[in-house]
N, C-alpha and C positions, 0 to 999 in steps of 0.2 A: 503494499500501500505505499502512496505518494503520500507526503503531509507536508504541510508548512510548518517549521518551529514559532510559536508564537513567543515562547521565553526560552533562555539559556537550560540546556541539559546537559549538565558536566558530563564531559567524557560521548557525549553522541554527537550533539548540535550548540549552534549559535542561533537565538532569534533571526528570522529572517532568512533561514537557510530551507530549501527543498530537499528532501532524503527520501530516498524509499526504505522503509523497516518493516518488519514482520508485522503480519496482519492482527495477530493478537497481543504486539507489544503496544500497537497503536491503540484499539480498540479496550484493551485493559488497563492500560497505564495513561498511555501519554493524552487521549482525549480527551478521558472524564477527569482528568487534573488539571487542562487545560494550558498543558506545555504544546500541545500542539493541535493544529487542526487539518482536513482532509486538503488536499492540495486542487481546489474548483479554481475554475476560472475569475469567478469574484474576490477569493482570496488572494490565487496571484499577482491581479488589480492593487490590492492594498502591500503588498509586499514590500514596498521601498516605505513607507509607513510604520510595518513591523519592523525592519532594520533599525530605524533611527530611534525608535522606542526604547528597543533591546539594545542599542550602544549608549545612550543614556542613561538607562537604569545599570548599564556594567561600567560605565564610568563611577556614579555614584556608589556601586558598591566595592568597585577596589580603592578609592579615596579611603569609605571607611574602615578595610580591610588592611589599606595600607598602616590609617592610626593605630589600629589593634595591635600590629605588626611591630610596630615601633613601641608598644607600650611590653609586650610577649617578650621580645627579642633580647638574647645572652639574660634571660631572668631563671634563676636557678631555684628548684622548687625540690623538696625533702619527702621523701614517702617513707615509712616502715612497716615493716610486715615481718611476723613470727618465721622462724628460721628451722629447719629440721637439724638434728645431730650433724649431717653432711654439711651441711652450710648452705641450701637451696630454701628457698622458699617453700614454706606447707601449699601456697596458692602460688600464684603470680601477680605481679604490677602490669595491668593493663591500661591501654588507652582509657578508658573509661575511668579508670584512678586520677589520671595525670589531666585528664578534662576537668574533673571533679574539682581538683585542689587548683589548677589554674582562675576557675571560676571564682575560686573563695577568695587567691590572694589579689584578683584585679577586680573582683564585684563586678565581672561582664560574665556574661553566658558561652564559654565556650566548648563548644559541640566536640564528640569523642571523634568524630568521623575526620576532623583537621588534623588529628593526632597520627603520626606516620609513624608507626615501629614496624620494624619485619616481623617481629616475637615478641610475645611477652615477657618482662623481664621476671629472670628465675634467680639471678644471684645477689646479693648486695654490690654496689659498683656505682660509679659514676655514668652515666649515658647522656648522649647527645642526642636530642630528638628535634625532629624537623615536625613542624605544623605548615600544611599547607591549607591557605585562608580560604584563595582564590584560585585559580588557574596561574595568575600573573605573582599571586604575592606568598611568600613565605617569610619565619621565623624558625629562626633554632633556639631551644631552652636545654637547658642543663638540668639533668634530673639526679640527685642522690638520693640512691635506694639504701637503706638503714637496716640495720637490725632492732626489733621492737624489746624491747626492755622489759 
């Protein structure tokens, strides 16, 4: 099915792009959520306006994310957890734990999906974690994983 994206969809398309997508993806996700419309001649006539609105929203969101990146960049957070006799954590420190701690420290909502770690932290130590706030904006934070006393 050919659709025109009304909003940016990360890793898929930007607003105003015409793409062929699987029928089920369009019917079950893109169309009900308002991310896209079926590519009809009427919608294709409005494509320039859709692209302009998408660009304007993207510029606004990028400015907000750059401000957040400035506040978060090089920030250090400390997380603690219980360890086994072998020195590994009983559970693990995940992106959810990191996002919650960042939200508490900065008084801003940080979504767990912006925290990019290849695998959960399972041992105490110091780690650098990348935050991908948008497609163009990233920040790096330092995580100190300590032993819970």
